[in-house]
ZAMI-103818 format. One record per residue (C-alpha): z, y, x; residue number from 0. Coordinates in steps of 0.1 Angstrom, whole numbers, plus 5000, padded with zeros to 4 digits. Example, Ala and Ser with C-alpha at 12.3 -4.5 7.8 and 13.67 -1.06 7.14 Angstrom:
// residues 2
PT      Z      Y      X   num
PT   5078   4955   5123     0
PT   5071   4989   5137     1
// end
This chain:
// residues 268
PT      Z      Y      X   num
PT   3355   2891   1369     0
PT   3384   2913   1380     1
PT   3403   2882   1394     2
PT   3401   2863   1361     3
PT   3389   2827   1363     4
PT   3377   2808   1332     5
PT   3359   2778   1319     6
PT   3327   2784   1299     7
PT   3308   2754   1287     8
PT   3287   2744   1257     9
PT   3266   2764   1233    10
PT   3271   2776   1198    11
PT   3298   2796   1181    12
PT   3325   2808   1205    13
PT   3359   2791   1206    14
PT   3383   2809   1230    15
PT   3414   2790   1242    16
PT   3446   2806   1256    17
PT   3473   2786   1274    18
PT   3509   2794   1280    19
PT   3532   2801   1310    20
PT   3531   2776   1338    21
PT   3499   2758   1327    22
PT   3462   2768   1328    23
PT   3429   2763   1311    24
PT   3432   2727   1321    25
PT   3455   2723   1291    26
PT   3425   2724   1268    27
PT   3402   2700   1287    28
PT   3404   2672   1261    29
PT   3398   2696   1232    30
PT   3369   2712   1250    31
PT   3354   2678   1258    32
PT   3354   2669   1221    33
PT   3339   2703   1211    34
PT   3315   2713   1238    35
PT   3285   2697   1222    36
PT   3289   2719   1191    37
PT   3307   2750   1204    38
PT   3306   2774   1233    39
PT   3341   2767   1246    40
PT   3357   2794   1268    41
PT   3392   2789   1282    42
PT   3409   2816   1303    43
PT   3432   2811   1332    44
PT   3457   2839   1325    45
PT   3466   2861   1354    46
PT   3485   2842   1382    47
PT   3476   2808   1366    48
PT   3449   2784   1376    49
PT   3422   2801   1395    50
PT   3431   2836   1384    51
PT   3448   2862   1407    52
PT   3481   2878   1400    53
PT   3486   2913   1386    54
PT   3512   2940   1388    55
PT   3519   2938   1351    56
PT   3524   2902   1338    57
PT   3540   2911   1304    58
PT   3527   2896   1272    59
PT   3508   2928   1262    60
PT   3492   2929   1297    61
PT   3481   2892   1294    62
PT   3466   2901   1261    63
PT   3447   2928   1278    64
PT   3433   2903   1303    65
PT   3419   2883   1274    66
PT   3404   2914   1260    67
PT   3388   2921   1294    68
PT   3372   2886   1294    69
PT   3359   2891   1259    70
PT   3344   2925   1270    71
PT   3329   2910   1302    72
PT   3313   2880   1284    73
PT   3305   2900   1252    74
PT   3324   2876   1230    75
PT   3324   2885   1193    76
PT   3330   2865   1161    77
PT   3355   2844   1181    78
PT   3375   2815   1169    79
PT   3407   2821   1190    80
PT   3432   2793   1197    81
PT   3466   2797   1214    82
PT   3495   2776   1226    83
PT   3530   2784   1239    84
PT   3531   2819   1255    85
PT   3494   2820   1249    86
PT   3501   2820   1212    87
PT   3521   2852   1216    88
PT   3493   2866   1237    89
PT   3469   2857   1209    90
PT   3490   2875   1183    91
PT   3490   2907   1204    92
PT   3453   2903   1211    93
PT   3446   2898   1174    94
PT   3463   2929   1161    95
PT   3445   2950   1188    96
PT   3411   2934   1187    97
PT   3406   2923   1151    98
PT   3369   2932   1152    99
PT   3363   2904   1178   100
PT   3378   2876   1157   101
PT   3364   2853   1132   102
PT   3395   2831   1130   103
PT   3429   2826   1146   104
PT   3446   2793   1152   105
PT   3482   2792   1166   106
PT   3499   2760   1178   107
PT   3535   2758   1189   108
PT   3542   2792   1204   109
PT   3565   2822   1209   110
PT   3571   2841   1176   111
PT   3590   2873   1169   112
PT   3626   2870   1181   113
PT   3621   2835   1194   114
PT   3605   2850   1226   115
PT   3615   2834   1249   116
PT   3629   2804   1230   117
PT   3666   2795   1235   118
PT   3658   2762   1252   119
PT   3638   2779   1279   120
PT   3665   2804   1289   121
PT   3681   2783   1317   122
PT   3648   2785   1335   123
PT   3646   2822   1329   124
PT   3682   2826   1343   125
PT   3670   2809   1375   126
PT   3640   2832   1377   127
PT   3662   2863   1371   128
PT   3685   2852   1400   129
PT   3655   2847   1423   130
PT   3663   2809   1426   131
PT   3634   2794   1408   132
PT   3609   2798   1436   133
PT   3629   2779   1461   134
PT   3636   2751   1436   135
PT   3599   2747   1427   136
PT   3589   2748   1464   137
PT   3612   2719   1471   138
PT   3599   2699   1441   139
PT   3562   2707   1446   140
PT   3555   2676   1467   141
PT   3577   2654   1445   142
PT   3554   2654   1414   143
PT   3575   2631   1393   144
PT   3606   2653   1396   145
PT   3585   2685   1393   146
PT   3567   2673   1362   147
PT   3598   2660   1346   148
PT   3618   2692   1352   149
PT   3591   2717   1346   150
PT   3570   2701   1319   151
PT   3588   2670   1307   152
PT   3603   2685   1275   153
PT   3568   2697   1265   154
PT   3552   2662   1266   155
PT   3560   2630   1247   156
PT   3551   2611   1279   157
PT   3535   2621   1313   158
PT   3513   2593   1326   159
PT   3501   2611   1358   160
PT   3527   2636   1370   161
PT   3507   2645   1401   162
PT   3477   2655   1380   163
PT   3497   2680   1360   164
PT   3515   2694   1390   165
PT   3482   2699   1408   166
PT   3466   2715   1378   167
PT   3494   2737   1366   168
PT   3521   2743   1391   169
PT   3505   2741   1425   170
PT   3479   2769   1419   171
PT   3507   2793   1411   172
PT   3529   2785   1440   173
PT   3501   2784   1466   174
PT   3490   2820   1458   175
PT   3504   2848   1481   176
PT   3538   2856   1466   177
PT   3530   2833   1437   178
PT   3565   2820   1433   179
PT   3580   2855   1432   180
PT   3552   2866   1408   181
PT   3560   2837   1386   182
PT   3596   2847   1385   183
PT   3585   2882   1376   184
PT   3563   2869   1349   185
PT   3590   2849   1333   186
PT   3615   2877   1333   187
PT   3589   2900   1317   188
PT   3588   2878   1286   189
PT   3605   2900   1260   190
PT   3610   2897   1223   191
PT   3606   2934   1219   192
PT   3569   2930   1225   193
PT   3566   2906   1196   194
PT   3590   2925   1173   195
PT   3568   2956   1179   196
PT   3537   2940   1164   197
PT   3554   2927   1132   198
PT   3541   2956   1111   199
PT   3506   2949   1123   200
PT   3509   2912   1117   201
PT   3517   2919   1081   202
PT   3482   2935   1078   203
PT   3463   2908   1097   204
PT   3439   2893   1072   205
PT   3418   2872   1098   206
PT   3417   2836   1085   207
PT   3446   2819   1103   208
PT   3455   2782   1108   209
PT   3489   2770   1121   210
PT   3490   2736   1137   211
PT   3526   2727   1147   212
PT   3541   2698   1164   213
PT   3574   2688   1147   214
PT   3591   2674   1178   215
PT   3592   2705   1199   216
PT   3625   2716   1213   217
PT   3612   2751   1220   218
PT   3594   2762   1188   219
PT   3607   2748   1156   220
PT   3584   2745   1126   221
PT   3604   2772   1109   222
PT   3586   2797   1131   223
PT   3553   2785   1117   224
PT   3567   2792   1083   225
PT   3577   2827   1095   226
PT   3541   2833   1106   227
PT   3529   2820   1072   228
PT   3552   2844   1054   229
PT   3542   2874   1076   230
PT   3505   2871   1083   231
PT   3485   2874   1050   232
PT   3455   2856   1066   233
PT   3474   2823   1071   234
PT   3456   2796   1051   235
PT   3478   2766   1058   236
PT   3503   2749   1081   237
PT   3493   2715   1095   238
PT   3523   2695   1109   239
PT   3517   2671   1138   240
PT   3545   2646   1133   241
PT   3566   2643   1165   242
PT   3542   2665   1185   243
PT   3558   2684   1213   244
PT   3548   2718   1228   245
PT   3518   2705   1247   246
PT   3504   2683   1220   247
PT   3470   2701   1223   248
PT   3468   2683   1257   249
PT   3481   2648   1249   250
PT   3471   2646   1212   251
PT   3439   2666   1213   252
PT   3422   2641   1190   253
PT   3446   2651   1162   254
PT   3440   2688   1167   255
PT   3402   2688   1169   256
PT   3395   2676   1134   257
PT   3417   2703   1119   258
PT   3399   2729   1140   259
PT   3365   2716   1128   260
PT   3376   2716   1092   261
PT   3391   2750   1093   262
PT   3362   2766   1111   263
PT   3337   2750   1088   264
PT   3356   2763   1057   265
PT   3352   2799   1069   266
PT   3314   2800   1068   267
// end
């Protein structure tokens, strides 16, 4: 639908999963495997990522609009929305614009307010702004250990199969026409102003919200989860995943899923 690829498996109440920059719906595969017998699990490939086409506008609000388009196309309502990384920022924008579609919101380590993009990610953004990131990634694409280590390493506690992650996350971006340049364009469009702009609406967001935060993340400190708790009136609790890094929903899905089940069940 309109160039957007997605996973849609299982039956039952809808859980919609949104990944961040440089990954894809594949990030959620273990979570979905655990939940597919009890939920309808939908996971989007954001524009340019995974099997989805690129778009002219790749800003956070535009990515949120892509999520809204998917919900409209699939007639998704009463949704339990879950976001990670940039996808968490996308979910925040989506939530304030589409409150009527949501039953609950869960945010894991993600961009929040002025920490968009996070300080630790700025060297990568500087390469993108200089037009140098595409060439570097092209050189590393067939060296999966180096690629995974440089592009994803700080987000994982350990990477057992670098080639698997490079093929699932990075290769689909770079093998699209002008994919590398579009990725640079996407990165340079990440702007805190988009998140600052929704702060007044977040203070009115009463949708039941769960925050599950890895404490070992160099990008998104747990203090940002507390900012969300103090800003969004719908926040019910913060769950801390001790030592979890940015992509803990992938490598530590078994610790996330019980919290999702418990939170979702409590909202009945």
